[in-house]
C-alpha positions in Angstrom: -19.5 25.0 -12.7 -18.2 21.6 -13.7 -18.1 18.1 -12.3 -14.4 18.2 -11.6 -14.8 21.1 -9.2 -17.6 19.4 -7.5 -15.4 16.3 -7.0 -12.7 18.6 -5.5 -15.2 20.1 -3.1 -16.4 16.6 -2.0 -12.8 15.5 -1.5 -12.1 18.5 0.7 -15.2 17.8 2.7 -14.0 14.2 3.3 -10.4 15.0 4.2 -10.7 18.5 5.8 -7.2 19.2 4.5 -6.1 20.7 1.1 -3.0 18.4 0.7 -4.9 15.2 1.6 -7.8 16.2 -0.7 -5.5 17.0 -3.5 -3.7 13.7 -3.2 -7.0 11.8 -3.2 -8.0 13.7 -6.3 -4.6 13.1 -8.0 -3.9 16.8 -8.5 -1.5 19.3 -6.9 -2.6 21.3 -3.8 -2.4 24.7 -5.7 -4.6 23.3 -8.5 -7.3 22.1 -6.0 -7.1 25.3 -4.0 -7.5 27.4 -7.2 -10.5 25.5 -8.4 -12.2 25.7 -5.0 -11.7 29.5 -5.1 -13.1 29.7 -8.6 -16.2 27.7 -7.5 -16.6 30.1 -4.6 -16.4 33.1 -7.0 -18.9 31.5 -9.4 -21.4 30.8 -6.5 -20.7 34.1 -4.8 -20.4 32.5 -1.4 -17.6 31.2 0.9 -17.5 27.4 0.9 -14.4 26.9 3.1 -13.0 28.4 6.3 -9.2 28.4 5.9 -6.7 28.2 8.8 -3.1 27.2 8.9 -3.7 23.8 10.5 -7.1 22.6 9.3 -9.9 23.3 6.9 -13.6 23.5 7.7 -16.5 23.9 5.4 -18.9 26.7 6.1 -22.6 25.9 6.6 -23.3 26.6 2.9 -20.1 24.7 2.0 -21.5 21.6 3.8 -24.9 22.0 2.1 -23.3 22.4 -1.4 -20.9 19.4 -0.8 -23.8 17.1 0.1 -25.7 18.2 -2.9 -22.6 17.7 -5.0 -22.3 14.1 -3.7 -25.8 13.4 -4.9 -25.0 15.0 -8.4 -21.8 13.0 -8.7 -23.5 9.8 -7.6 -26.2 10.3 -10.3 -23.6 11.0 -12.9 -21.8 7.8 -12.0 -25.1 5.9 -12.3 -25.6 7.3 -15.8 -22.2 6.1 -16.8 -22.9 2.7 -15.2 -26.2 2.3 -17.1 -24.3 2.9 -20.4 -21.5 0.5 -19.5 -23.7 -2.2 -18.2 -25.9 -2.1 -21.3 -22.8 -2.9 -23.4 -21.6 -5.8 -21.1 -23.6 -6.4 -17.9 -21.2 -9.0 -16.4 -17.9 -7.1 -16.8 -16.2 -4.2 -15.0 -15.9 -4.1 -11.2 -18.4 -4.3 -8.3 -17.7 -3.0 -4.9 -19.0 -5.3 -2.2 -19.0 -4.8 1.5 -19.3 -7.3 4.4 -19.3 -6.9 8.1 -16.4 -8.6 10.1 -18.4 -11.4 11.6 -19.7 -12.5 8.2 -17.2 -11.7 5.4 -14.2 -13.9 6.5 -16.5 -16.9 6.9 -18.9 -16.5 3.9 -16.5 -15.3 1.2 -14.3 -18.5 1.0 -17.5 -20.3 0.0 -18.9 -17.7 -2.5 -16.0 -16.0 -4.2 -15.0 -19.1 -6.2 -18.6 -19.4 -7.4 -18.8 -15.7 -8.3 -15.5 -15.9 -10.2 -16.8 -19.0 -12.1 -20.2 -17.4 -12.9 -18.8 -13.9 -13.8 -15.3 -14.5 -15.1 -14.9 -11.0 -16.4 -16.0 -9.3 -13.2 -13.6 -7.7 -10.8 -14.6 -8.1 -7.2 -13.5 -5.2 -4.9 -14.2 -6.4 -1.3 -14.4 -4.1 1.7 -14.9 -5.1 5.4 -16.4 -2.6 7.8 -18.9 -2.6 10.6 -22.6 -2.5 9.5 -23.3 1.2 10.2 -20.2 2.2 8.1 -21.4 -0.1 5.3 -24.8 1.5 5.2 -23.3 4.9 5.0 -20.9 3.8 2.2 -23.9 2.5 0.3 -25.8 5.7 0.6 -22.7 7.8 -0.4 -22.2 5.6 -3.5 -18.8 4.2 -2.2 -20.2 0.7 -2.4 -22.4 -1.0 -5.0 -23.8 -3.6 -2.5 -23.2 -5.0 1.0 -24.0 -8.1 2.9 -26.0 -6.9 6.0 -28.2 -8.4 8.7 -31.9 -7.8 8.6 -33.9 -5.8 9.3 -32.6 -2.7 7.6 -34.0 0.7 8.7 -33.3 2.8 5.6 -35.9 3.2 2.9 -33.3 4.2 0.4 -31.9 0.6 0.3 -33.3 -2.5 -1.3 -32.6 -5.7 0.7 -32.5 -9.1 -1.1 -32.8 -11.9 1.4 -29.9 -14.5 1.1 -30.1 -17.0 3.9 -30.8 -17.5 7.6 -27.8 -18.4 9.7 -28.3 -20.1 13.1 -26.1 -19.4 16.1 -24.3 -22.1 18.1 -23.2 -21.8 21.7 -19.5 -22.0 22.3 -18.4 -23.2 25.8 -15.2 -24.4 27.4 -14.7 -28.1 27.0 -15.5 -29.0 30.6 -18.5 -26.6 31.0 -21.6 -27.8 32.7 -23.8 -27.1 29.7 -22.0 -29.9 27.7 -23.9 -32.4 29.7 -27.3 -31.2 28.4 -29.0 -33.6 26.0 -31.2 -30.9 24.7 -30.1 -27.3 24.8 -32.7 -24.6 25.0 -32.4 -20.8 25.1 -33.8 -20.9 28.6 -30.7 -22.9 29.7 -28.7 -19.7 29.4 -30.7 -17.9 32.1 -28.1 -18.6 34.8 -25.1 -17.7 32.6 -23.6 -14.5 31.3 -22.2 -14.2 27.8 -19.0 -12.8 26.4 -20.0 -10.2 23.7 -18.4 -8.0 21.1 -17.8 -4.3 21.5 -20.3 -1.7 20.3 -20.8 -1.2 16.6 -20.9 -4.9 15.7 -24.4 -6.1 14.6 -23.6 -9.5 16.2 -23.5 -7.8 19.6 -27.1 -6.6 19.1 -28.2 -10.0 17.9 -26.6 -11.7 21.0 -28.2 -9.2 23.3 -31.6 -10.0 21.8 -30.9 -13.7 22.7 -29.8 -12.7 26.2 -33.1 -10.8 26.6 -35.1 -13.9 25.5 -33.1 -16.2 27.8 -33.1 -13.9 30.8 -29.3 -14.0 30.6 -26.8 -11.1 30.9 -23.6 -9.8 29.4 -20.3 -10.7 31.0 -19.1 -7.5 32.5 -15.5 -6.2 32.3 -14.8 -7.6 28.8 -15.9 -6.7 25.3 -14.1 -8.4 22.3 -12.9 -6.5 19.2 -13.4 -9.6 17.0 -15.0 -12.9 16.7 -11.6 -14.6 17.0 -11.0 -12.9 20.3 -14.3 -14.3 21.6 -13.3 -17.7 20.4 -10.0 -17.6 22.2 -11.5 -16.3 25.4 -13.9 -19.2 25.5 -11.1 -21.6 24.8 -9.2 -20.1 27.7 -12.2 -20.8 30.0 -13.1 -17.2 30.5 -16.8 -17.6 29.6 -19.3 -18.7 26.9 -20.6 -17.0 23.8 -22.7 -17.3 20.7 -21.0 -17.9 17.3 -22.6 -17.8 13.8 -22.7 -21.2 12.2 -20.4 -20.1 9.2 -17.8 -19.2 11.8 -17.4 -22.8 12.9 -17.3 -24.4 9.5 -14.2 -25.3 7.5 -11.8 -23.7 6.6 -12.1 -22.3 10.1 -9.8 -24.6 12.3 -11.3 -26.5 15.2 -10.3 -25.6 18.7 -9.5 -28.5 21.0 -10.4 -26.5 24.1 -13.8 -25.4 22.9 -17.1 -27.3 22.6 -19.9 -26.1 20.3 -23.5 -26.8 21.2 -26.6 -26.6 19.0 -29.9 -25.3 20.2 -32.5 -28.0 19.7 -35.6 -25.8 19.7 -36.2 -22.2 18.6 -32.7 -21.8 17.3 -31.5 -18.2 17.6 -30.3 -17.0 14.2 -29.7 -14.0 12.0 -31.1 -13.2 8.6 -28.6 -12.0 6.0 -29.4 -10.0 2.9 -27.6 -8.3 0.0 -28.4 -4.6 0.1 -28.1 -1.9 -2.6 -29.5 1.5 -3.4 -33.0 1.4 -4.8 -31.8 3.9 -7.5 -28.7 1.8 -8.5 -28.1 1.3 -12.2 -26.7 -2.2 -11.3 -29.9 -3.5 -9.7 -30.7 -6.1 -12.4 -27.1 -7.4 -12.2 -27.1 -7.3 -8.4 -30.2 -9.6 -8.3 -28.1 -12.1 -10.3 -25.2 -11.7 -7.9 -27.5 -12.2 -4.9 -28.8 -15.5 -6.4 -25.2 -16.8 -6.7 -24.4 -15.9 -3.1 -27.6 -17.4 -1.7 -27.0 -20.7 -3.5 -25.1 -22.3 -0.5 -24.8 -26.0 0.2 -27.6 -26.8 2.7 -25.2 -28.4 5.2 -23.2 -25.2 5.3 -25.8 -23.6 7.5 -26.5 -26.7 9.6 -24.4 -27.7 12.6 -24.5 -31.3 13.8 -22.9 -32.0 17.2 -22.0 -35.2 18.9 -24.1 -36.4 21.9 -23.0 -35.9 25.5 -21.4 -39.3 25.7 -19.3 -38.7 22.6 -18.2 -35.3 23.9 -17.2 -36.8 27.2 -15.2 -39.5 25.4 -13.5 -36.9 23.2 -12.6 -34.8 26.3 
């Protein structure tokens, strides 16, 4: 048994197709198929159910492939330990961010990371939070920006910052007349929310629960920008993270942003990585650079009601 054959088996488990697994492994299909058969002969069990259209792993094949993932991940960690010992701040790091954070945070932190770690290659991936967590566990990511709390004891979470939410309403909305906006002011209103799978949806639902508010039925957005455009069009109101309303994000003329004066709803952001990661010491340094944001970046100042009416 060798590591190459284990990688072929894991690729086959991921792609469920010999041709696709071979392409992902940069070998020919006959080569991959032959090596899988040799592995089956060595183990004395059938790992794969073969059919003309698709491939499925047997029960033992799935068990072996999952163990193989663990073995390959540990081998990669050994190599990473050796490489990082020679030059801790070079090589590549695979970072993941969820869609309602990455596009708004990265413009502020990538230049700082490049300045602090000039020999480091940043490989950035954007996925929903559950996908990022699984990619971390599978060793496909080195670290990910995630919202707290995390519910996986295999991951270490290094707190970065707390990001308040602001309320986005159409320009002529009745809430723009409030001199002091409180969460309870949302009780008579329904909010536009994102579709399932976005952590921002769960965070907004928590605010709705506190306010006694509800979700606007009949609509779920696929992105934060869709929510922004729907508010601008007068469809409803929503919560936006503060970073998503800061430059370089353009200002919308048909949308008014309101800050909560007391008990501001917010989300806590952390950089997470596997507790067993060979990069842990370096990732602590990376987290400190990301967390070092200008104080005003996470603070939203809004004009008073009179100024808003004059601007309207």
